N, C-alpha and C positions, 0 to 999 in steps of 0.2 A: 504493500499500499504507499502510496507517494506521502511523505510526510511534508510539512509546512514548509521546513528548510530546504528541501528539494524544490518544492514547488516556487518558491520566491527565488532562487537561484535560477530556475528554468524561465521564469519570467524576464530576467534581464536580458535573455537573448530572445524573448518571444516577439516575432513581427506578425501583427494581425494580416489576415489574407486580404481582406476587402475593406477599404476605409469608407463608412457609410455616408448616409446624407445628413445635411442639417435641415431641419424643418422650423420655420417661423422664425426670424432674426429680431423678432421684437425684444426678446429678453436676452441678456447678457450670458446666461448661463443655463443653457438646455440640458435636460437630463440626458445622459450618456448611457446608451444600452450596448450591452457587449452580448452579440449574438454566438452561438456555438457553432455554427455553420453558416455557408453562404445560404441566402433567399432561395427556397425551392417551394414546391406544391404544398408540403406539409407545414410551411410557414405563411401562407396564404391567410389563414384567419388571424393570425397575429398581426399582420399589416393591415388586414381592415380593421382590426380594432385600433391599430396606431392611426388611421385616418380619422377613425371616429373622435379619438382622443385630441387629435390635431383640431378638430372643428369645434371642440369645447375648449381651446386655449391651451393645450399642452405643446411645449417647445421642446423639442428632442433632436438627438441624432443618435445613427447606431453604426456600430463597427462589427463586421463579422470576423470572427476568429477562427483559427484551423480546427480546434476542438474544444471541449468543454473545459478542460483544464485550464487552457489560456484563458476563457471566458472568467472562469472563477478566480484565477491570479488577477485578472486586470480589476476585478472589484475589490479583492483583498488590498491590493497596491493602492487603490485610490484612484485609478486611472480612469475607470468607468464606474457610474452608480448604480447600476441595476443590471444583472445577469441572468444567462439563461443556464440550469443546471439544476444538480440535486446534491450539494457539496456538502453532505451530512458528517462525513468523516472531518472535513475541515472545520465544521462548525463546531464539532465536539471537541477538537484538540487546539483550534486557533482562540486567540484572545478576542480577535474582532468579531463583534456581536452580529453576525451574518444571521437575517431571518428570511425565511420564505413567507410571499404574500398572495401567491396566486399559483394553482396548479395548472399547467399549461395542457399537459397530456399524461395519459397513464403508461405505465411499461406494458404497451400491446405489442410484443415483439415475437419473432417466430424463428425457432432453428431450423434453417434451410441446409440441407445437404446433398452430396452427390446418392446415387443408388447403392453406394457402397454400405450405406447405414440404415438400418431399420428401426432404430430406437435410441432414445438417449444414452442408454446404457453401452450401445455400441460405441459411443464416442470416448469410452475409458482410454485414456493416454493417446487420444488423438488431438492435433494440433486445431485451432480454432481461431477464427479472424472475427474481432471484435471492433468496436466503435472507438472508444477510448479509456485508458487506464483509468480505474476508479469511477468510470461513469454507468450509464444504465444496463448497456449490454454486459459491461463487466460484473456488475451485481447479479444480473440474470444467470451469468455462468458460474459464479460462485453458489448460487442457490441450487442450481441444477447438480452441481457436484454434491452438495449436501443432501438433497432429497433422494439422488439417485446413488449415491454411494460410490461415485467415480471420481476420477482426477484427470482434467484434460491435460492434453499435451502442452506445447508451446502456444501462448497467446500473442497473435500478431495484432496491430491496431491500425485501421484504416477508418479515419473518419468519413462518415457519410455513407447511409445505406446503398446508396446509387453508385457509389464507388466500390462498395463491396460486391455488389452485382457484377460490375464490371470484371474485378477480380475473379470471381466464381467463373463468369463465362470465359474467361483466357484461362481457364485451368490453375491458376495460381493458389487456391486453395479448395477444400473439399467441404468445409464445414462454416458456417457463420450464422448470426443473429441478425434478421432483417426486421425493418419496419413494415407496416401493413402493405403501403404503396408498393414497395419494391419486391417484398413477397409475392405479391400479385404479378408483377412485372416479370420476374425470372422464371415463375411457373409457367406464365402464358407464352415466352420465349421459349422456354427450353425444358418444358414439362416432362420430356422423356429422358432428360438427364438430372434434373434436380426434383427433390419433394420437400415437404414440409413433415417434420416429425411432430409426433403427438405429444402436448406439454400441458402443464397445469396452469391454471389461471392465475394471472396477476394484476392487481387492484393498486399498486403502489405508483408514485409519481415517477415518471421518466424525465419531463422537462418541467421544471417551475420557475418561476420568476422570484430571483431574491435579491436583496440588497443589504447594506450595513444599517442597523437600527437606528443609529445616530442621525444618518443621512435621511432615513425614511420619516423620521420625527420631525427633522429641519425642514422638510420639504413635502409637509403632510397635504397640502394643496394639490400639487401636482400629481403624488402618488394616488390621490383620491380620484382625480380625473381619469388615471391611467387605469386603475382598476376597474373603475365602473364601466369604462370602453369596453375592457377585456370581458367582464361579466355580460355586457349586453350582447356581445358578439357570440360568446360561447351560449347564451340562452336563445339567440336568434337562429344560430347554425343547429342546435339541437331540433328546433321547430322546422327548419326549412335549410337543409345543407345547401341549396343553390343559392343562398344569400351571399355566400363568400365568392363565388365566381360574380354574381352581379356588381358586388360592390368592391370588385379588385380594380385599383385606379390602372388604366392602361399604361400611364406614364410613370408609373412607381416601378420598385424593383421586381414584384411579382408579374406586373404587367408585361414586362420585357423579356419573360422567358419564352421558350419556344412554344409554337402554336400548339403542338401535342401536348403540352403539358397543360396549359390554359384550356384545352378542349376537354382535359381528363379531369379538372377540377370538381366538377357536379358529382361524378362517379367516386373519385377518391373521397370526397367529404359524405357522400351519402354511406359508403361503406365504413368510413372511420367513426360516424356518428353511431350507426347500427351495430358495431362492434365494440361500442363503449370507450373508445380512445379519449373521449372529451367528458369532464365533468360539468354540466350546465351551470353549476353552482361554484366553480372554481375551487373545488377540493375542499377547503376548509379545514375543521376538525376531523372530518372522516378520513380525509386523504392523510392528515398527520399522524392519525392512530395507524393507518395502514402502512404508512412510510416507517414507522417506529418499529413495526414487527419485521417487515422486509428487509429493511437496510440492517438491522441487528443480525438476521439471519445470514445476509450477504456479506457480513463481517465489516461493515463500514461503519458500524456503531456499536460502542461497548455497553455491555449491561443487560439487564432485564427490560425486555421492552415496555412493560407495566410500571417500571419504576423511573422512567425516562418521562421528564418533562417536556411536554410538546410546545411550550411556550419558550424553551431555549432554542427551538429550531423554527417556530412559525410565529408570525405576528399578525393576528386576525383582525386587528382594527380597521383596516380599509376595507378588507372584503365584507365584514360585519356592516360596514356603514353604506357599502354599495347594494347590499341585499335589502336594506331597508325601504 
């Protein structure tokens, strides 16, 4: 597990992949958002929420980092204000008061392998390709090992499900863990070569929005605008998944994606909503409780889940206010 000193040392050399956009020059200090990957179909709902927040006066800029670890580091260092990720280990071990304020998505991921493997137990001792060290897919691998009584071989890290699909198609790996969209893509393109292994259900957080508590309380109005926009988007998306395609700004980062991705947004969000990828209420205390259990079992939190104080990891006030 990556410790704090290693994270901060790596941050010195870290360079973000994409410098994002500044919106609304009226304020001197826009909130700085650290994305854990470049804009993609699965981030379209988030950018719709950003547009709604902008319409209500939120001033922001975003930067896409190569992976979740770098996004976490950027918030830890104060370079960025809000980040994507589930930094539970860092929260517990760091003196920085990081807190989650909104669950963006659940850990709805799928183990995809070549036909060489028929079950999770067959992966004992086998190498596996994951998203990032200490991230959601890493925790899934840890829990698979615990539940199935196996130990994976070498773990390699390739950020982005789409990039792992490319690696699998190029025979660079035989086993990985993919999100819903890319699981469907690889099976549609090469269902004779790859399949999905049966796996247990997971309700814990995959991506969540987190920030330093001191910053949250000092910027309460901006945070409230942001969380209200997220909540309204998640609730509208649950009622009608086509709202994401309809509200996607054609001149924004999602609108600039290839036409085939844009054309698939309705299908992606319909499947994602049906599959339970998003909590229309932003996760809140239910997600926090599930996270305590999951990330303890995954080895990223120490202690008994029942004894952990969720308010050491979540700050509920903005979401509570948005729900009223």
